[in-house]
RODO-2510 file (C-alpha; in nm, 4 decimals, decimal comma):
residues 555
     n   res          X          Y          Z
     1     m     4,0176     6,8622     2,5430
     2     y     3,7099     6,9289     2,7522
     3     k     3,7303     7,2220     2,9944
     4     y     3,5046     7,2457     3,2963
     5     d     3,2280     7,5003     3,2992
     6     e     3,0874     7,6513     3,6179
     7     i     2,8509     7,3599     3,6717
     8     d     3,1261     7,1003     3,6373
     9     q     3,3523     7,2806     3,8814
    10     t     3,0730     7,3348     4,1341
    11     i     2,9797     6,9655     4,1297
    12     v     3,3388     6,8564     4,1911
    13     d     3,4045     7,1186     4,4601
    14     e     3,0849     7,0294     4,6446
    15     r     3,1745     6,6602     4,6341
    16     v     3,5159     6,7371     4,7868
    17     a     3,3550     6,9322     5,0707
    18     q     3,1021     6,6564     5,1296
    19     y     3,3680     6,3859     5,1369
    20     r     3,5922     6,5920     5,3657
    21     d     3,3145     6,6061     5,6232
    22     q     3,2397     6,2349     5,5834
    23     t     3,6065     6,1521     5,6411
    24     r     3,6224     6,3837     5,9433
    25     r     3,3243     6,2074     6,0977
    26     f     3,4740     5,8651     6,0304
    27     l     3,8076     5,9561     6,1869
    28     a     3,6224     6,1039     6,4854
    29     g     3,4358     5,7769     6,5372
    30     e     3,0999     5,9210     6,4341
    31     l     3,0758     5,6835     6,1360
    32     t     3,1530     5,3135     6,1500
    33     e     3,3719     5,1388     5,8948
    34     d     3,0621     4,9866     5,7367
    35     e     2,8975     5,3294     5,7139
    36     f     3,2094     5,4944     5,5714
    37     r     3,2930     5,2217     5,3190
    38     p     3,0334     5,3139     5,0513
    39     l     3,1153     5,6826     5,0971
    40     r     3,4876     5,6394     5,0341
    41     l     3,4256     5,4010     4,7445
    42     q     3,2068     5,6644     4,5800
    43     n     3,5212     5,8762     4,5786
    44     g     3,7569     5,6087     4,4476
    45     l     3,9220     5,5121     4,7767
    46     y     3,9772     5,1391     4,8305
    47     i     4,1416     4,9643     5,1237
    48     q     4,3875     4,7245     4,9640
    49     r     4,6190     4,4568     5,0994
    50     y     4,8665     4,6883     5,2713
    51     a     4,7290     5,0405     5,2337
    52     p     4,4488     5,2431     5,0793
    53     m     4,4424     5,2852     4,7000
    54     l     4,2955     5,5913     4,5301
    55     r     4,1801     5,5579     4,1687
    56     i     4,1742     5,8904     3,9867
    57     a     3,9504     5,9331     3,6824
    58     v     4,1055     6,0183     3,3467
    59     p     3,7999     6,0495     3,1179
    60     y     3,8572     5,8715     2,7851
    61     g     4,2297     5,8789     2,8639
    62     m     4,2952     6,2498     2,8015
    63     l     4,5155     6,4688     3,0208
    64     s     4,6553     6,8179     2,9979
    65     s     5,0148     6,8959     3,0887
    66     k     4,8868     7,0863     3,3904
    67     q     4,6876     6,7863     3,5096
    68     l     4,9741     6,5406     3,4725
    69     h     5,2073     6,7773     3,6537
    70     k     4,9569     6,7920     3,9382
    71     l     4,9352     6,4107     3,9449
    72     g     5,3131     6,4017     3,9802
    73     d     5,2922     6,6550     4,2638
    74     i     5,0266     6,4503     4,4425
    75     a     5,2213     6,1247     4,4039
    76     s     5,5286     6,2945     4,5465
    77     k     5,3489     6,4635     4,8361
    78     y     5,0942     6,2008     4,9395
    79     d     5,2300     5,8698     4,8055
    80     k     5,5692     5,7055     4,7491
    81     g     5,6589     5,9155     4,4482
    82     y     5,4882     5,7154     4,1748
    83     g     5,1504     5,6171     4,0317
    84     h     5,0110     5,3294     3,8281
    85     f     4,8254     5,3806     3,4995
    86     s     4,5524     5,1198     3,4633
    87     t     4,3829     4,9428     3,1729
    88     r     4,0851     5,1784     3,2107
    89     q     4,3143     5,4737     3,1360
    90     n     4,2963     5,5919     3,4987
    91     l     4,5744     5,6581     3,7507
    92     q     4,5990     5,4684     4,0779
    93     l     4,7901     5,5777     4,3883
    94     n     4,8885     5,2738     4,5921
    95     w     4,9932     5,4309     4,9241
    96     p     4,7778     5,7314     5,0201
    97     t     4,6312     5,7562     5,3689
    98     v     4,2635     5,7925     5,4514
    99     e     4,3497     6,1100     5,6400
   100     d     4,5071     6,2689     5,3324
   101     s     4,2438     6,1593     5,0821
   102     p     4,0225     6,4733     5,1130
   103     d     4,3264     6,6939     5,0520
   104     i     4,4190     6,4890     4,7454
   105     l     4,0693     6,5289     4,6029
   106     a     4,0825     6,9016     4,6756
   107     e     4,4093     6,9322     4,4840
   108     l     4,2653     6,7325     4,1944
   109     a     3,9683     6,9703     4,1797
   110     t     4,2045     7,2631     4,1149
   111     v     4,2968     7,1051     3,7796
   112     e     3,9485     6,9799     3,6836
   113     m     3,9975     6,6228     3,8040
   114     h     3,8292     6,3905     4,0524
   115     a     3,7882     6,0263     4,1561
   116     i     3,4101     6,0071     4,1213
   117     q     3,2671     5,6764     3,9920
   118     t     3,6041     5,5064     3,9679
   119     s     3,4581     5,2460     4,2030
   120     g     3,1223     5,1007     4,2917
   121     n     2,8312     4,9496     4,1014
   122     c     2,7912     5,2393     3,8651
   123     i     2,8945     5,3498     3,5161
   124     r     3,2726     5,3704     3,5250
   125     n     3,5216     5,5704     3,3193
   126     i     3,4351     5,5879     2,9476
   127     t     3,7349     5,4664     2,7449
   128     t     3,8401     5,5080     2,3837
   129     d     4,1246     5,4830     2,1332
   130     q     4,4413     5,6577     2,2501
   131     f     4,4839     5,8006     1,8982
   132     a     4,1329     5,9475     1,8764
   133     g     4,1329     6,2613     1,6657
   134     v     4,4687     6,1967     1,4980
   135     a     4,4552     5,8382     1,3662
   136     p     4,4710     5,8095     0,9849
   137     d     4,2146     5,5260     0,9948
   138     e     3,9639     5,7297     1,1958
   139     i     3,6161     5,7586     1,0446
   140     i     3,4510     5,9528     1,3281
   141     d     3,6186     6,1221     1,6246
   142     p     3,4203     5,9724     1,9170
   143     r     3,5469     6,2001     2,1934
   144     a     3,2581     6,4489     2,1897
   145     i     3,0037     6,1703     2,2356
   146     a     3,2318     6,0159     2,5002
   147     e     3,2225     6,3457     2,6888
   148     i     2,8443     6,3665     2,6571
   149     l     2,8239     6,0101     2,7900
   150     r     3,0489     6,1126     3,0795
   151     q     2,8282     6,4064     3,1726
   152     w     2,5109     6,1974     3,1412
   153     s     2,6421     5,9089     3,3483
   154     t     2,8033     6,1118     3,6282
   155     f     2,5716     6,1033     3,9313
   156     h     2,2928     5,9483     3,7233
   157     p     2,0446     5,8736     4,0058
   158     e     1,8898     5,5695     3,8399
   159     f     2,2252     5,3997     3,7832
   160     a     2,4046     5,4741     4,1095
   161     l     2,3476     5,1215     4,2453
   162     l     2,3514     4,8773     3,9555
   163     p     2,3837     4,5012     4,0103
   164     r     2,7539     4,5414     3,9289
   165     k     3,0014     4,7878     3,7778
   166     f     2,9316     4,8918     3,4176
   167     k     3,1892     4,9760     3,1517
   168     i     3,1472     5,1548     2,8181
   169     a     3,4030     5,1917     2,5373
   170     v     3,3717     5,3976     2,2183
   171     s     3,5683     5,3806     1,8938
   172     g     3,5538     5,5556     1,5584
   173     t     3,8316     5,3863     1,3615
   174     k     3,8546     5,1144     1,0964
   175     h     4,0746     4,9121     1,3311
   176     d     3,9368     4,8876     1,6840
   177     r     4,1900     4,9825     1,9502
   178     a     3,9358     5,0320     2,2310
   179     v     3,8379     4,6634     2,2727
   180     v     3,4713     4,7505     2,2240
   181     q     3,3686     4,3845     2,2076
   182     a     3,4922     4,3219     2,5618
   183     h     3,2762     4,5868     2,7308
   184     d     2,9278     4,5952     2,8796
   185     i     2,8459     4,8400     2,6001
   186     g     3,0745     4,8987     2,3042
   187     m     2,9978     5,1729     2,0525
   188     e     3,1527     5,1747     1,7057
   189     f     3,1053     5,5030     1,5177
   190     y     3,0902     5,4996     1,1394
   191     t     2,9465     5,6899     0,8430
   192     d     2,6279     5,5357     0,7040
   193     a     2,5048     5,5201     0,3444
   194     q     2,3563     5,8698     0,3766
   195     g     2,6902     6,0103     0,4894
   196     k     2,5699     6,0606     0,8461
   197     m     2,7328     5,9567     1,1721
   198     a     2,5884     5,6314     1,3040
   199     i     2,6735     5,3840     1,5778
   200     r     2,7030     5,0043     1,5837
   201     v     2,6171     4,8998     1,9393
   202     w     2,7686     4,5946     2,1071
   203     v     2,6400     4,4624     2,4383
   204     g     2,7236     4,1900     2,6871
   205     g     3,0994     4,1789     2,6543
   206     g     3,3333     4,1515     2,9493
   207     l     3,6401     3,9742     3,0756
   208     g     3,6955     3,8648     3,4347
   209     r     3,5592     3,5432     3,5799
   210     t     3,3417     3,4588     3,2784
   211     p     3,5043     3,6150     2,9706
   212     i     3,2549     3,6794     2,6912
   213     l     3,2770     3,8815     2,3728
   214     g     2,9750     4,1018     2,3155
   215     s     2,7046     4,0732     2,0511
   216     v     2,5765     4,3431     1,8173
   217     i     2,2398     4,4544     1,9540
   218     r     2,1855     4,7290     1,6996
   219     e     2,3699     4,7628     1,3701
   220     h     2,2594     5,1187     1,2971
   221     l     2,1825     5,3726     1,5690
   222     e     2,1482     5,7393     1,4834
   223     w     2,3975     5,9306     1,6970
   224     q     2,1244     6,1517     1,8457
   225     h     1,9986     5,8470     2,0374
   226     a     2,3287     5,7384     2,1931
   227     l     2,2173     5,8305     2,5469
   228     t     1,8613     5,7033     2,5277
   229     y     1,9651     5,3689     2,3797
   230     c     2,2345     5,3192     2,6417
   231     e     1,9767     5,4142     2,9029
   232     a     1,7383     5,1493     2,7707
   233     i     2,0104     4,8843     2,7871
   234     i     2,1072     4,9758     3,1409
   235     r     1,7455     4,9929     3,2563
   236     v     1,6840     4,6351     3,1395
   237     y     2,0046     4,5291     3,3120
   238     n     1,9163     4,7185     3,6299
   239     l     1,5751     4,5516     3,6391
   240     h     1,6767     4,1922     3,5666
   241     g     2,0469     4,1690     3,6539
   242     r     2,1439     3,9257     3,9296
   243     r     2,1836     4,0801     4,2757
   244     d     2,2080     3,7555     4,4680
   245     n     2,5443     3,6458     4,3253
   246     i     2,8283     3,8917     4,2664
   247     y     2,9922     3,6532     4,0191
   248     k     2,6832     3,6430     3,7989
   249     a     2,5803     4,0055     3,8284
   250     r     2,7350     4,1518     3,5112
   251     v     2,5180     4,2332     3,2101
   252     k     2,7059     3,9710     3,0051
   253     i     2,5471     3,6998     3,2229
   254     l     2,2002     3,8448     3,1694
   255     v     2,2511     3,8674     2,7925
   256     k     2,3753     3,5096     2,7821
   257     a     2,0865     3,3857     2,9976
   258     l     1,8167     3,5610     2,7938
   259     g     1,9844     3,5319     2,4548
   260     i     2,0677     3,8373     2,2469
   261     d     1,7328     3,8319     2,0631
   262     e     1,5242     3,8398     2,3800
   263     f     1,7531     4,0957     2,5420
   264     k     1,7248     4,3167     2,2343
   265     k     1,3457     4,2792     2,2364
   266     q     1,3309     4,4072     2,5941
   267     v     1,5740     4,6906     2,5211
   268     e     1,3759     4,8021     2,2172
   269     a     1,0551     4,7976     2,4225
   270     e     1,2183     5,0136     2,6878
   271     w     1,3681     5,2422     2,4268
   272     a     1,0228     5,3044     2,2821
   273     h     0,9513     5,5055     2,6001
   274     l     1,2824     5,6944     2,5832
   275     k     1,3326     5,7707     2,2161
   276     g     1,2843     6,1433     2,1624
   277     a     1,3039     6,2146     2,5360
   278     p     1,5082     6,5102     2,6724
   279     n     1,8235     6,2958     2,6698
   280     t     1,8166     6,2938     2,2897
   281     i     2,1355     6,4690     2,1793
   282     t     2,0778     6,7814     1,9718
   283     e     2,3007     6,9295     1,7041
   284     t     2,3501     7,2300     1,9316
   285     e     2,4746     7,0165     2,2187
   286     l     2,7043     6,8098     1,9978
   287     t     2,8483     7,1277     1,8493
   288     r     2,9007     7,2794     2,1955
   289     v     3,0938     6,9798     2,3226
   290     s     3,2769     6,9176     1,9929
   291     q     3,4303     7,2638     2,0144
   292     h     3,6440     7,1360     2,3006
   293     f     3,7985     6,8825     2,0594
   294     e     3,8577     7,1143     1,7697
   295     t     4,1532     7,0619     1,5386
   296     m     4,4825     7,1622     1,6947
   297     p     4,6684     7,4634     1,5478
   298     y     4,8723     7,2484     1,3125
   299     e     5,1312     7,4084     1,0895
   300     t     5,1412     7,3374     0,7186
   301     l     5,4370     7,1015     0,6960
   302     p     5,5887     6,8821     0,4243
   303     r     5,5341     6,5073     0,4476
   304     h     5,9055     6,4527     0,4953
   305     d     6,1704     6,6267     0,7036
   306     a     6,5291     6,6101     0,5792
   307     g     6,6822     6,6298     0,9264
   308     f     6,4617     6,3499     1,0525
   309     d     6,5416     6,1304     0,7517
   310     t     6,9145     6,1819     0,7957
   311     t     6,9087     6,1044     1,1684
   312     l     6,6965     5,7974     1,1071
   313     v     6,9651     5,6527     0,8809
   314     s     7,2629     5,7509     1,0960
   315     n     7,1331     5,6606     1,4432
   316     p     7,0239     5,2935     1,4816
   317     a     6,8958     5,3427     1,8388
   318     f     6,6748     5,6300     1,7296
   319     a     6,5544     5,4279     1,4286
   320     a     6,4589     5,1344     1,6537
   321     w     6,2549     5,3681     1,8729
   322     v     6,0830     5,5256     1,5735
   323     k     5,9932     5,1817     1,4378
   324     r     5,8115     5,0757     1,7545
   325     c     5,7032     5,3964     1,9298
   326     v     5,6186     5,6461     1,6544
   327     h     5,2843     5,6172     1,4769
   328     p     5,1203     5,7673     1,1655
   329     h     4,9216     6,0895     1,1933
   330     k     4,6399     6,2257     0,9809
   331     m     4,8295     6,5533     0,9362
   332     a     5,1346     6,5785     0,7118
   333     g     5,4573     6,6374     0,9025
   334     y     5,3212     6,5126     1,2371
   335     r     5,3383     6,1842     1,4254
   336     a     5,1892     6,0347     1,7421
   337     v     5,4424     5,9032     1,9936
   338     t     5,4025     5,6355     2,2600
   339     l     5,6218     5,6812     2,5666
   340     s     5,6788     5,3336     2,7046
   341     l     5,6024     5,2696     3,0713
   342     k     5,7445     4,9172     3,0278
   343     p     6,1223     4,9369     3,0868
   344     h     6,2634     4,5912     3,1410
   345     g     6,2524     4,4748     3,4995
   346     k     6,0050     4,7421     3,6151
   347     a     5,6357     4,7238     3,7026
   348     p     5,4342     4,7786     3,3816
   349     g     5,2269     5,0964     3,3861
   350     d     5,4117     5,2636     3,6734
   351     a     5,5420     5,6178     3,6366
   352     s     5,7422     5,8096     3,8940
   353     s     5,6618     6,1679     3,9886
   354     k     5,9783     6,2714     3,8045
   355     q     5,8574     6,0934     3,4923
   356     m     5,5111     6,2498     3,5170
   357     w     5,6677     6,5934     3,5422
   358     a     5,8952     6,5135     3,2487
   359     v     5,6069     6,3930     3,0298
   360     a     5,4024     6,7000     3,1241
   361     d     5,6922     6,9179     3,0118
   362     l     5,7361     6,7183     2,6901
   363     a     5,3659     6,7541     2,6105
   364     e     5,3890     7,1273     2,6791
   365     q     5,6877     7,1635     2,4498
   366     y     5,6024     6,9236     2,1693
   367     s     5,2328     6,8266     2,1701
   368     f     5,0038     7,1239     2,2362
   369     a     5,0135     7,0594     2,6126
   370     e     4,7995     6,7440     2,5871
   371     l     4,8640     6,3731     2,6223
   372     r     4,6756     6,0435     2,6361
   373     v     4,6781     5,7267     2,8443
   374     s     4,6358     5,3975     2,6569
   375     h     4,4607     5,0910     2,7939
   376     e     4,7952     4,9187     2,7298
   377     q     4,9258     5,1356     3,0170
   378     n     5,1526     5,3697     2,8227
   379     l     5,1460     5,7465     2,7645
   380     i     5,0980     5,9107     2,4247
   381     l     5,1925     6,2484     2,2808
   382     a     4,9507     6,2742     1,9907
   383     d     5,0780     6,5729     1,7924
   384     v     5,4571     6,5799     1,7500
   385     k     5,6316     6,7341     1,4504
   386     l     5,8668     6,5099     1,2539
   387     a     6,1387     6,7681     1,3056
   388     d     6,1001     6,7427     1,6849
   389     l     6,1159     6,3644     1,7159
   390     f     6,4892     6,3341     1,7747
   391     a     6,4931     6,5994     2,0483
   392     l     6,1884     6,4380     2,2067
   393     w     6,3548     6,0943     2,1953
   394     e     6,6689     6,2217     2,3679
   395     k     6,4683     6,3753     2,6504
   396     a     6,2387     6,0735     2,6823
   397     r     6,5383     5,8382     2,6928
   398     a     6,6998     6,0464     2,9676
   399     n     6,3864     5,9901     3,1755
   400     g     6,3499     5,6160     3,1126
   401     l     6,0555     5,6621     2,8772
   402     a     6,1993     5,5499     2,5446
   403     t     6,2192     5,1716     2,5627
   404     p     6,1565     5,0705     2,1970
   405     n     5,9223     4,7855     2,2816
   406     i     5,5704     4,9033     2,1970
   407     g     5,3803     4,6053     2,0608
   408     l     5,6623     4,3667     2,1470
   409     l     5,6690     4,0869     2,4013
   410     t     5,7887     4,3064     2,6890
   411     d     5,5124     4,5647     2,6368
   412     i     5,3163     4,3651     2,8931
   413     i     4,9715     4,4609     3,0227
   414     c     4,9698     4,3837     3,3935
   415     c     4,7429     4,4533     3,6915
   416     p     4,8967     4,5397     4,0327
   417     g     4,8231     4,1854     4,1531
   418     g     4,9042     4,0443     4,4941
   419     d     5,1662     4,3065     4,5687
   420     f     4,8815     4,5495     4,6316
   421     c     4,5333     4,4165     4,5572
   422     s     4,3406     4,2403     4,8330
   423     l     4,1399     4,0460     4,5715
   424     a     4,4414     3,8965     4,3964
   425     n     4,5259     3,5270     4,4198
   426     a     4,8837     3,5793     4,3071
   427     k     5,1428     3,8434     4,2300
   428     s     5,1489     3,9832     3,8760
   429     i     5,4333     4,2336     3,8762
   430     p     5,7175     3,9873     3,9567
   431     i     5,5976     3,7609     3,6746
   432     a     5,6019     4,0517     3,4293
   433     e     5,9465     4,1563     3,5463
   434     a     6,0847     3,8023     3,5175
   435     i     5,9500     3,7665     3,1631
   436     q     6,0920     4,1042     3,0668
   437     m     6,4347     4,0005     3,1901
   438     q     6,4132     3,6625     3,0121
   439     f     6,3678     3,8523     2,6861
   440     d     6,6126     4,1357     2,7532
   441     n     6,7535     4,1371     2,4009
   442     l     6,5989     4,3932     2,1698
   443     d     6,7245     4,2238     1,8528
   444     y     6,5521     3,9020     1,9595
   445     l     6,2358     4,0902     2,0554
   446     h     6,2227     4,2564     1,7142
   447     d     6,2711     3,9176     1,5482
   448     i     5,9772     3,7769     1,7461
   449     g     5,7702     4,0747     1,6348
   450     d     5,4237     4,1829     1,7419
   451     i     5,2895     3,9868     2,0367
   452     e     5,0767     4,0737     2,3392
   453     i     5,1164     3,9284     2,6883
   454     n     4,8493     4,0147     2,9448
   455     i     4,8733     3,9245     3,3138
   456     s     4,5975     3,9239     3,5767
   457     g     4,6440     3,8375     3,9424
   458     c     4,2922     3,6975     3,9780
   459     m     3,9749     3,6075     3,7914
   460     n     3,8569     3,9690     3,7899
   461     g     4,0821     4,0033     3,4869
   462     c     4,2008     4,3624     3,5323
   463     g     4,5034     4,2730     3,3189
   464     h     4,2750     4,1566     3,0341
   465     h     4,4473     3,8179     3,0214
   466     s     4,1576     3,6629     2,8271
   467     v     4,2334     3,8718     2,5167
   468     g     4,6114     3,8459     2,5323
   469     h     4,7924     3,6529     2,2602
   470     i     4,9432     3,4932     2,5686
   471     g     4,7319     3,5316     2,8811
   472     i     4,8563     3,4634     3,2327
   473     l     4,6140     3,4254     3,5233
   474     g     4,7187     3,3988     3,8866
   475     v     4,5398     3,1192     4,0723
   476     d     4,5472     2,9964     4,4313
   477     k     4,6290     2,6302     4,4931
   478     d     4,6511     2,5222     4,8553
   479     s     4,7525     2,8752     4,9579
   480     s     5,0306     2,8804     4,6959
   481     e     5,0586     3,1067     4,3918
   482     w     5,0292     2,9342     4,0534
   483     y     4,9748     3,0627     3,7018
   484     q     4,7371     2,9409     3,4330
   485     v     4,8416     3,0108     3,0735
   486     s     4,6164     3,0643     2,7723
   487     i     4,6989     3,1448     2,4111
   488     g     4,4999     3,2728     2,1154
   489     g     4,3290     3,5740     2,2691
   490     k     4,3148     3,8938     2,0671
   491     q     4,1668     4,2415     2,0804
   492     g     4,0534     4,4352     1,7744
   493     n     3,7988     4,3783     1,4988
   494     d     3,8624     4,0031     1,4968
   495     a     3,8708     3,9710     1,8743
   496     s     3,8940     3,6272     2,0329
   497     l     3,9277     3,4734     2,3777
   498     g     4,2310     3,2677     2,4680
   499     t     4,2300     2,8911     2,5313
   500     v     4,3942     2,7489     2,8439
   501     i     4,6806     2,5198     2,7379
   502     g     4,6728     2,2960     3,0459
   503     p     4,7599     2,2750     3,4156
   504     s     4,9065     2,5789     3,5891
   505     f     5,2708     2,6562     3,6647
   506     a     5,4741     2,7771     3,9606
   507     a     5,6028     3,1339     3,9460
   508     e     5,9651     3,0367     3,8807
   509     e     5,8586     2,8367     3,5734
   510     m     5,6883     3,1224     3,3927
   511     p     5,9869     3,2639     3,1970
   512     r     6,0626     2,9102     3,0709
   513     v     5,6979     2,8565     2,9734
   514     i     5,6879     3,1766     2,7712
   515     q     6,0202     3,0860     2,6092
   516     k     5,8848     2,7463     2,5033
   517     l     5,5760     2,9057     2,3512
   518     i     5,7976     3,1439     2,1561
   519     d     6,0233     2,8595     2,0459
   520     v     5,7273     2,6881     1,8764
   521     y     5,6294     3,0106     1,7061
   522     i     5,9828     3,0745     1,5769
   523     a     6,0064     2,7197     1,4438
   524     e     5,6627     2,7055     1,2822
   525     r     5,5825     3,0573     1,1649
   526     m     5,5252     3,1403     0,8006
   527     p     5,6889     3,4468     0,6437
   528     e     5,5417     3,7694     0,7856
   529     e     5,3183     3,5686     1,0209
   530     h     5,2610     3,7062     1,3705
   531     f     5,2344     3,4897     1,6822
   532     i     4,8546     3,5116     1,6974
   533     d     4,8256     3,4041     1,3326
   534     t     5,0473     3,1014     1,3925
   535     v     4,8355     3,0022     1,6932
   536     r     4,5166     3,0343     1,4903
   537     r     4,6626     2,8295     1,2066
   538     l     4,8126     2,5502     1,4176
   539     g     4,5852     2,5428     1,7224
   540     i     4,7210     2,5008     2,0749
   541     a     4,8428     2,1399     2,0417
   542     p     5,2057     2,2000     1,9330
   543     f     5,2475     2,4788     2,1875
   544     k     5,1074     2,2634     2,4655
   545     a     5,3275     1,9694     2,3684
   546     n     5,6431     2,1807     2,3842
   547     v     5,5577     2,3422     2,7172
   548     y     5,4684     2,0257     2,9086
   549     t     5,8032     1,8513     2,8873
   550     k     5,9952     1,6677     3,1571
   551     e     6,2131     1,9637     3,2495
   552     g     5,9133     2,1658     3,3683
   553     a     5,6837     2,0439     3,6438
   554     a     5,3228     2,1587     3,6282
   555     a     5,0435     2,1017     3,8759
***
């Protein structure tokens, strides 16, 4: 993974010193709350419903063992002993104090981490596939370009005060796992007819209050122009994006208002001034950055391991975990492993300090001291030998990290919601926990099969409810918490937005509602048909009819 050079470290250290002085002046009464607010937000510090929240950047979801161990230390020392991994592959601390925040940033800087641009109307964390570099279906490893994008966008003076926050995702696989169509800019890397790396560029996607899937603005972009073309897009957005209405300020609204053809025309005109400019990526620069993502020191291993095969047959619990949590790898004798942060009855995406330390140790022992964060809010060890899987499973299980539910109904994506967030209309975590407990039977979960439930506590959509097979949105009705349900959303190459099935439900009804949706699926599914396929085949009518029965009041 990328290692800081002297320039990187100097930038981060200087920002810590600057912020420390800003915080000192605020606490001394020399800065007002209004004056301090943009300064703390530039360093990822929010004031939430009950306490500050610090969002720590995890660029394109990659962490070293040393970094994760430090995050566990910080959560133990400055928080309540846990952190929350978000859908942007970052880590959030829910209970730090303003007074401690400079010290936290200083500790992060010692392991090449920071909280810069995790808030504000700027270019946020670049995200990508959690299996980048190891996925068998990968065409191009996008991480080097993601790192170049990170360096270009950090402190970019022209884009420090955009109309609204701006999100970029990159992917280089046959099957999109980075949700590129739901981002302000999505970049799909592929090999063109000449055998060269090229990029398909999507623009104008986004979830939240007005969910929209993006449109392809350029089918073929030479990789050298990744920065200049993004710059052209963001310049057009910065010039014409709404600044009078926060709800209509995202680039997706501008693209929809102008139409993709007119937006592309303006972008191409702007790009004409930028193409070939100093921000054009050279072979030398790509090579320099790519060296940080060189192939790991893999051993030459057979495709099968006798010990693993024997244990798989003799240990049903281990076999169930392997089925859901162990993934193919491009190298023979290796697998990628997802450590579930979704144990039943617990807040999805949360990890205790003890668990962070444990995962850091597991990565050190079994996966070249690196790990990944997925936008599904789980942790991944990308390079585990087949022969090590059983030992890894035993240690993961001892630390509550081996729930065999990846891709199943209880692998819920969930924002912090009203338990923490001051923007939320309703709580998210209790709904997730109640659904998990309703379906607390692994045999039944495996029979249901692959299904995605996404929960957001408000229209900002941090839980990506719009692209969930089942999406749950917290809404406020007369100062009460209610939940709107949609079905038919999907991420991936054939992404779609969900359709609301009808009036919203009270919190206590939600497990029953989900059960009734599943009942229709079980009754109507074709052989080997997943929930999303049944919804697409039947439409929402039979699901809606079964949910809105006399035994469940809706409002």
